[in-house]
VOZA-867391 format. One record per residue (C-alpha): residue in one letter; y, z, x. Coordinates in steps of 0.5 Angstrom, whole numbers. Each point is the difference from the previous one (the first is absolute). Layout:
<recs>
<resn->A&c2->Y&c3->Z&c1->X>
...
</recs>
This chain:
<recs>
<resn->X&c2->-3&c3->-17&c1->16>
<resn->X&c2->-3&c3->-7&c1->0>
<resn->X&c2->-4&c3->-1&c1->-6>
<resn->X&c2->-7&c3->1&c1->3>
<resn->X&c2->-2&c3->-8&c1->2>
<resn->X&c2->-8&c3->1&c1->-3>
<resn->X&c2->2&c3->2&c1->-7>
<resn->X&c2->0&c3->-7&c1->-3>
<resn->X&c2->-7&c3->-3&c1->2>
<resn->X&c2->-3&c3->5&c1->0>
<resn->X&c2->1&c3->2&c1->-8>
<resn->X&c2->-5&c3->-7&c1->-1>
<resn->X&c2->-5&c3->5&c1->4>
<resn->X&c2->-1&c3->5&c1->-7>
<resn->X&c2->-5&c3->-3&c1->-4>
<resn->X&c2->-2&c3->5&c1->-5>
<resn->X&c2->3&c3->5&c1->5>
<resn->X&c2->6&c3->-1&c1->-2>
<resn->X&c2->4&c3->0&c1->-5>
<resn->X&c2->-5&c3->-1&c1->-4>
<resn->X&c2->3&c3->2&c1->-8>
<resn->X&c2->6&c3->-3&c1->2>
<resn->X&c2->2&c3->-3&c1->-6>
<resn->X&c2->2&c3->-7&c1->-2>
<resn->X&c2->7&c3->1&c1->-1>
<resn->X&c2->1&c3->2&c1->8>
<resn->X&c2->-3&c3->-5&c1->2>
<resn->X&c2->-6&c3->-1&c1->-1>
<resn->X&c2->-1&c3->-6&c1->-4>
<resn->X&c2->-6&c3->-5&c1->2>
<resn->X&c2->2&c3->-7&c1->2>
<resn->X&c2->-7&c3->-2&c1->0>
<resn->X&c2->-2&c3->-2&c1->-7>
<resn->X&c2->-8&c3->0&c1->0>
<resn->X&c2->-3&c3->-4&c1->-4>
<resn->X&c2->-4&c3->2&c1->-6>
<resn->X&c2->-8&c3->3&c1->4>
<resn->X&c2->-5&c3->-5&c1->-2>
<resn->X&c2->-5&c3->5&c1->-2>
<resn->X&c2->-5&c3->-4&c1->-3>
<resn->X&c2->-5&c3->4&c1->-2>
<resn->X&c2->-7&c3->0&c1->4>
<resn->X&c2->-6&c3->-1&c1->-3>
<resn->X&c2->-7&c3->1&c1->3>
<resn->X&c2->-6&c3->-4&c1->3>
<resn->X&c2->-6&c3->-1&c1->-3>
<resn->X&c2->-1&c3->5&c1->7>
<resn->X&c2->5&c3->5&c1->-4>
<resn->X&c2->5&c3->0&c1->6>
<resn->X&c2->7&c3->-2&c1->-3>
<resn->X&c2->4&c3->-6&c1->2>
<resn->X&c2->7&c3->1&c1->1>
<resn->X&c2->1&c3->-8&c1->0>
<resn->X&c2->8&c3->-2&c1->-1>
<resn->X&c2->2&c3->8&c1->0>
<resn->X&c2->6&c3->2&c1->5>
<resn->X&c2->1&c3->8&c1->3>
<resn->X&c2->7&c3->0&c1->1>
<resn->X&c2->3&c3->6&c1->4>
<resn->X&c2->7&c3->4&c1->1>
<resn->X&c2->2&c3->1&c1->6>
<resn->X&c2->8&c3->3&c1->2>
<resn->X&c2->3&c3->-3&c1->6>
<resn->X&c2->-4&c3->-5&c1->6>
<resn->X&c2->-3&c3->3&c1->5>
<resn->X&c2->-4&c3->7&c1->1>
<resn->X&c2->-7&c3->1&c1->-2>
<resn->X&c2->1&c3->-4&c1->-6>
<resn->X&c2->2&c3->-7&c1->5>
<resn->X&c2->-5&c3->2&c1->5>
<resn->X&c2->-6&c3->0&c1->-6>
<resn->X&c2->3&c3->-7&c1->-2>
<resn->X&c2->0&c3->-3&c1->8>
<resn->X&c2->-8&c3->3&c1->0>
<resn->X&c2->0&c3->-2&c1->-7>
<resn->X&c2->-5&c3->6&c1->-2>
<resn->X&c2->1&c3->-1&c1->-7>
<resn->X&c2->0&c3->-7&c1->0>
<resn->X&c2->-8&c3->0&c1->2>
<resn->X&c2->-2&c3->6&c1->-4>
<resn->X&c2->3&c3->-3&c1->-5>
<resn->X&c2->-3&c3->-7&c1->2>
<resn->X&c2->-6&c3->1&c1->-1>
<resn->X&c2->-1&c3->1&c1->-7>
<resn->X&c2->4&c3->-6&c1->-1>
<resn->X&c2->6&c3->4&c1->-1>
<resn->X&c2->7&c3->-3&c1->2>
<resn->X&c2->6&c3->5&c1->4>
<resn->X&c2->7&c3->-1&c1->-2>
<resn->X&c2->5&c3->5&c1->4>
<resn->X&c2->8&c3->1&c1->-3>
<resn->X&c2->4&c3->3&c1->3>
<resn->X&c2->5&c3->5&c1->-4>
<resn->X&c2->6&c3->5&c1->3>
<resn->X&c2->-2&c3->7&c1->-5>
<resn->X&c2->-4&c3->2&c1->-6>
<resn->X&c2->3&c3->-1&c1->-5>
<resn->X&c2->0&c3->-9&c1->0>
<resn->X&c2->-7&c3->1&c1->2>
<resn->X&c2->-1&c3->4&c1->-8>
<resn->X&c2->3&c3->-5&c1->-2>
<resn->X&c2->-6&c3->-6&c1->3>
<resn->X&c2->-5&c3->5&c1->-3>
<resn->X&c2->3&c3->-1&c1->-7>
<resn->X&c2->0&c3->-7&c1->0>
<resn->X&c2->-6&c3->0&c1->4>
<resn->X&c2->2&c3->-4&c1->5>
<resn->X&c2->-2&c3->6&c1->5>
<resn->X&c2->-7&c3->4&c1->1>
<resn->X&c2->1&c3->5&c1->6>
<resn->X&c2->6&c3->4&c1->3>
<resn->X&c2->2&c3->6&c1->4>
<resn->X&c2->6&c3->4&c1->-2>
<resn->X&c2->4&c3->7&c1->-1>
<resn->X&c2->-2&c3->4&c1->-6>
<resn->X&c2->7&c3->-1&c1->-4>
<resn->X&c2->-1&c3->-8&c1->-2>
<resn->X&c2->-7&c3->3&c1->-3>
<resn->X&c2->3&c3->5&c1->-4>
<resn->X&c2->5&c3->-4&c1->-3>
<resn->X&c2->-5&c3->-6&c1->-1>
<resn->X&c2->-4&c3->4&c1->-4>
<resn->X&c2->6&c3->3&c1->-3>
<resn->X&c2->0&c3->-7&c1->-2>
<resn->X&c2->-6&c3->-1&c1->-3>
<resn->X&c2->-4&c3->-4&c1->6>
<resn->X&c2->-7&c3->-1&c1->1>
<resn->X&c2->-2&c3->1&c1->7>
<resn->X&c2->-4&c3->5&c1->3>
<resn->X&c2->2&c3->5&c1->7>
<resn->X&c2->-6&c3->-2&c1->4>
<resn->X&c2->1&c3->4&c1->7>
<resn->X&c2->5&c3->4&c1->3>
<resn->X&c2->3&c3->-4&c1->6>
<resn->X&c2->4&c3->7&c1->2>
<resn->X&c2->0&c3->6&c1->2>
<resn->X&c2->8&c3->1&c1->-3>
<resn->X&c2->1&c3->7&c1->5>
<resn->X&c2->4&c3->-4&c1->5>
<resn->X&c2->2&c3->-7&c1->-2>
<resn->X&c2->6&c3->2&c1->-4>
<resn->X&c2->7&c3->6&c1->2>
<resn->X&c2->6&c3->3&c1->0>
<resn->X&c2->3&c3->-2&c1->5>
<resn->X&c2->7&c3->3&c1->4>
<resn->X&c2->3&c3->-2&c1->6>
<resn->X&c2->-3&c3->4&c1->7>
<resn->X&c2->7&c3->4&c1->0>
<resn->X&c2->1&c3->2&c1->-7>
<resn->X&c2->1&c3->6&c1->-2>
<resn->X&c2->-4&c3->0&c1->-6>
<resn->X&c2->-7&c3->4&c1->1>
<resn->X&c2->-3&c3->-1&c1->-7>
<resn->X&c2->0&c3->-3&c1->-7>
<resn->X&c2->6&c3->5&c1->-2>
<resn->X&c2->4&c3->-2&c1->4>
<resn->X&c2->0&c3->-7&c1->-3>
<resn->X&c2->5&c3->3&c1->-5>
<resn->X&c2->7&c3->-3&c1->1>
<resn->X&c2->-3&c3->-6&c1->4>
<resn->X&c2->-1&c3->-6&c1->0>
<resn->X&c2->-7&c3->-4&c1->-1>
<resn->X&c2->-2&c3->-7&c1->0>
<resn->X&c2->-7&c3->-2&c1->-4>
<resn->X&c2->-2&c3->-7&c1->-3>
<resn->X&c2->-1&c3->1&c1->-7>
<resn->X&c2->-6&c3->-1&c1->-3>
<resn->X&c2->-4&c3->1&c1->7>
<resn->X&c2->-4&c3->5&c1->3>
<resn->X&c2->5&c3->4&c1->3>
<resn->X&c2->4&c3->0&c1->-7>
<resn->X&c2->-6&c3->4&c1->-2>
<resn->X&c2->0&c3->3&c1->7>
<resn->X&c2->7&c3->2&c1->-1>
<resn->X&c2->0&c3->2&c1->-7>
<resn->X&c2->-7&c3->5&c1->0>
<resn->X&c2->2&c3->3&c1->6>
<resn->X&c2->8&c3->3&c1->-3>
<resn->X&c2->-4&c3->1&c1->-6>
<resn->X&c2->-5&c3->5&c1->4>
<resn->X&c2->7&c3->3&c1->3>
<resn->X&c2->3&c3->1&c1->-6>
<resn->X&c2->6&c3->-4&c1->0>
<resn->X&c2->2&c3->-6&c1->-4>
<resn->X&c2->3&c3->-8&c1->2>
<resn->X&c2->6&c3->3&c1->-2>
<resn->X&c2->1&c3->6&c1->5>
<resn->X&c2->0&c3->-7&c1->5>
<resn->X&c2->3&c3->-6&c1->1>
<resn->X&c2->-7&c3->-4&c1->-1>
<resn->X&c2->2&c3->-8&c1->3>
<resn->X&c2->-5&c3->-6&c1->-2>
<resn->X&c2->0&c3->-5&c1->6>
<resn->X&c2->-6&c3->-5&c1->3>
<resn->X&c2->-3&c3->3&c1->7>
<resn->X&c2->5&c3->-7&c1->4>
<resn->X&c2->7&c3->4&c1->-3>
<resn->X&c2->-3&c3->8&c1->1>
<resn->X&c2->-1&c3->-1&c1->7>
<resn->X&c2->7&c3->-3&c1->2>
<resn->X&c2->3&c3->7&c1->-4>
<resn->X&c2->-5&c3->4&c1->2>
<resn->X&c2->1&c3->-1&c1->8>
<resn->X&c2->8&c3->0&c1->-1>
<resn->X&c2->-1&c3->7&c1->-5>
<resn->X&c2->3&c3->-4&c1->-6>
<resn->X&c2->-6&c3->3&c1->-3>
<resn->X&c2->-3&c3->8&c1->2>
<resn->X&c2->-8&c3->-1&c1->-2>
<resn->X&c2->-5&c3->-6&c1->-2>
<resn->X&c2->-6&c3->0&c1->-4>
<resn->X&c2->-4&c3->-5&c1->2>
<resn->X&c2->-7&c3->-4&c1->3>
<resn->X&c2->-2&c3->-2&c1->7>
<resn->X&c2->1&c3->-3&c1->4>
<resn->X&c2->7&c3->2&c1->-2>
<resn->X&c2->-3&c3->7&c1->1>
<resn->X&c2->-2&c3->-1&c1->7>
<resn->X&c2->4&c3->-5&c1->2>
<resn->X&c2->6&c3->6&c1->0>
<resn->X&c2->-3&c3->7&c1->2>
<resn->X&c2->-4&c3->-5&c1->6>
<resn->X&c2->6&c3->-2&c1->3>
<resn->X&c2->5&c3->6&c1->-1>
<resn->X&c2->4&c3->-1&c1->-6>
<resn->X&c2->-3&c3->4&c1->-5>
<resn->X&c2->-5&c3->6&c1->-2>
<resn->X&c2->-4&c3->2&c1->-6>
<resn->X&c2->2&c3->3&c1->-3>
<resn->X&c2->-6&c3->1&c1->-7>
<resn->X&c2->-5&c3->-5&c1->-1>
<resn->X&c2->-9&c3->0&c1->-3>
<resn->X&c2->-3&c3->6&c1->4>
<resn->X&c2->7&c3->4&c1->1>
<resn->X&c2->2&c3->-1&c1->-8>
<resn->X&c2->-7&c3->0&c1->-4>
<resn->X&c2->2&c3->-7&c1->-3>
<resn->X&c2->-4&c3->-5&c1->2>
<resn->X&c2->2&c3->-8&c1->-1>
<resn->X&c2->-8&c3->-3&c1->1>
<resn->X&c2->0&c3->-7&c1->0>
<resn->X&c2->-7&c3->-4&c1->-4>
<resn->X&c2->-3&c3->-7&c1->-1>
<resn->X&c2->0&c3->-2&c1->-7>
<resn->X&c2->-5&c3->-5&c1->-3>
<resn->X&c2->2&c3->-4&c1->-7>
<resn->X&c2->-4&c3->3&c1->-6>
<resn->X&c2->-2&c3->-7&c1->-2>
<resn->X&c2->-3&c3->-1&c1->7>
<resn->X&c2->-3&c3->6&c1->2>
<resn->X&c2->-4&c3->0&c1->-7>
<resn->X&c2->-2&c3->-9&c1->1>
<resn->X&c2->-1&c3->2&c1->7>
<resn->X&c2->-1&c3->8&c1->3>
<resn->X&c2->-5&c3->-3&c1->5>
<resn->X&c2->5&c3->-4&c1->2>
<resn->X&c2->6&c3->6&c1->0>
<resn->X&c2->-6&c3->4&c1->4>
<resn->X&c2->0&c3->-6&c1->6>
<resn->X&c2->8&c3->1&c1->0>
<resn->X&c2->-1&c3->6&c1->2>
<resn->X&c2->-5&c3->0&c1->4>
<resn->X&c2->3&c3->-5&c1->4>
<resn->X&c2->6&c3->4&c1->0>
<resn->X&c2->-3&c3->4&c1->4>
<resn->X&c2->-3&c3->-4&c1->5>
<resn->X&c2->7&c3->-2&c1->2>
<resn->X&c2->2&c3->8&c1->0>
<resn->X&c2->-6&c3->1&c1->5>
<resn->X&c2->2&c3->-7&c1->4>
<resn->X&c2->7&c3->5&c1->1>
<resn->X&c2->-3&c3->7&c1->1>
<resn->X&c2->-4&c3->-5&c1->5>
<resn->X&c2->4&c3->-3&c1->4>
<resn->X&c2->7&c3->4&c1->0>
<resn->X&c2->5&c3->-3&c1->6>
<resn->X&c2->-4&c3->-6&c1->-1>
<resn->X&c2->3&c3->0&c1->-8>
<resn->X&c2->6&c3->5&c1->1>
<resn->X&c2->3&c3->-5&c1->6>
<resn->X&c2->-2&c3->-7&c1->-5>
<resn->X&c2->5&c3->2&c1->-4>
<resn->X&c2->5&c3->4&c1->4>
<resn->X&c2->0&c3->-8&c1->3>
<resn->X&c2->1&c3->-3&c1->-7>
<resn->X&c2->6&c3->4&c1->-3>
<resn->X&c2->3&c3->0&c1->8>
<resn->X&c2->0&c3->7&c1->-1>
<resn->X&c2->-3&c3->6&c1->6>
<resn->X&c2->-5&c3->2&c1->-2>
<resn->X&c2->1&c3->8&c1->2>
<resn->X&c2->4&c3->-3&c1->-8>
<resn->X&c2->-8&c3->-2&c1->-2>
<resn->X&c2->-2&c3->6&c1->2>
<resn->X&c2->4&c3->4&c1->-3>
<resn->X&c2->-1&c3->-4&c1->-6>
<resn->X&c2->-7&c3->0&c1->0>
<resn->X&c2->-1&c3->8&c1->1>
<resn->X&c2->5&c3->2&c1->-5>
<resn->X&c2->-3&c3->-4&c1->-5>
<resn->X&c2->-7&c3->-3&c1->1>
<resn->X&c2->-4&c3->-4&c1->-4>
<resn->X&c2->-5&c3->2&c1->-3>
<resn->X&c2->-6&c3->-2&c1->-7>
<resn->X&c2->-2&c3->7&c1->-3>
<resn->X&c2->-3&c3->2&c1->-7>
<resn->X&c2->6&c3->2&c1->-4>
<resn->X&c2->0&c3->9&c1->0>
<resn->X&c2->1&c3->4&c1->-6>
<resn->X&c2->6&c3->2&c1->4>
<resn->X&c2->3&c3->-5&c1->1>
<resn->X&c2->-1&c3->-3&c1->-7>
<resn->X&c2->4&c3->7&c1->-3>
<resn->X&c2->5&c3->-1&c1->4>
<resn->X&c2->1&c3->-7&c1->-2>
<resn->X&c2->0&c3->3&c1->-7>
<resn->X&c2->6&c3->5&c1->2>
<resn->X&c2->3&c3->-6&c1->2>
<resn->X&c2->0&c3->-5&c1->-6>
<resn->X&c2->2&c3->8&c1->-3>
<resn->X&c2->6&c3->0&c1->4>
<resn->X&c2->2&c3->-7&c1->-1>
<resn->X&c2->-1&c3->1&c1->-8>
<resn->X&c2->5&c3->7&c1->1>
<resn->X&c2->5&c3->-5&c1->5>
<resn->X&c2->-1&c3->-7&c1->-5>
<resn->X&c2->-2&c3->-4&c1->4>
<resn->X&c2->-6&c3->-1&c1->-5>
<resn->X&c2->0&c3->1&c1->-8>
<resn->X&c2->-7&c3->1&c1->-1>
<resn->X&c2->-6&c3->5&c1->2>
<resn->X&c2->-5&c3->-2&c1->3>
<resn->X&c2->-6&c3->4&c1->3>
<resn->X&c2->-2&c3->-4&c1->7>
<resn->X&c2->-7&c3->2&c1->0>
<resn->X&c2->-2&c3->-6&c1->-5>
<resn->X&c2->2&c3->-5&c1->6>
<resn->X&c2->-3&c3->3&c1->6>
<resn->X&c2->-8&c3->-3&c1->1>
<resn->X&c2->-2&c3->2&c1->7>
<resn->X&c2->-7&c3->-3&c1->-2>
<resn->X&c2->1&c3->-6&c1->4>
<resn->X&c2->3&c3->3&c1->7>
<resn->X&c2->-7&c3->4&c1->0>
<resn->X&c2->-4&c3->-5&c1->-1>
<resn->X&c2->4&c3->-4&c1->6>
<resn->X&c2->0&c3->6&c1->5>
<resn->X&c2->-7&c3->1&c1->-2>
<resn->X&c2->-2&c3->-7&c1->2>
<resn->X&c2->4&c3->0&c1->6>
<resn->X&c2->-4&c3->6&c1->3>
</recs>
């Protein structure tokens, strides 16, 4: 079976949706070294208004095009911050971990990523704040099997070859699902591969199952090459994504954090109000069928909402599980990095 021609061009569409947790050792190294952020302290004039002269806000994003591509083209963020005399700089990354590194070095102020990098970052003592949830996490990560596979349940994975990218959201998902089923990784053969390596192996039958994120889920299921064995909705193991801000920036400029989320909401509202235009735009820039874009959007709908207690509790479960697994070495309390104040204010202002 020939390898799908859409796989390579669609990888860039993943943005915060896809492989957000992929480690730097798995193709996630950032090649765009951002210069140190100019965080000139804002001063107040005689009227009490802040003066942001010299301040540049650095916005991180994953992959070209998509919703953030539209936002850059429309200059929504530039216009919003420009009214205050604040400059905007966009910095592209391939995954979450290098974004965390940039934040640590004060080279990045905002970033969107999956649930794994923040856990590793908090365990390492990185100072950041999660300010909103941008993916629900129910359908964007799954274990898929070939359409005609005899595997019908997670228990059937015993003795099988399962591919996954180490350090990714899918890696956490796979191990937590196995644990819920009472299986250990030693009960099957876990093969650690990048998605572009896994795709031909999956199609040729060299692996029996694949723990992966979208767009690969949609690409394979929509073309009849695979079916979903389990995902977050059926397993109860969520893989949400979040928006993060560098805590030092939030402390100095809380009003600019709210403005970021308010502008992000404007972008999401544009997409909601102009779905046909948006989906065709995304398809054209990736040179893939619009039906594939629609499938990805349905499975991984971008949101911008306060993080619920249930999602935070699930994040704690993930952290505790990763501690037991040995991925992190420090016990953490994830509630300390969540703050819904900014998103609640932003949504109120957007009404």
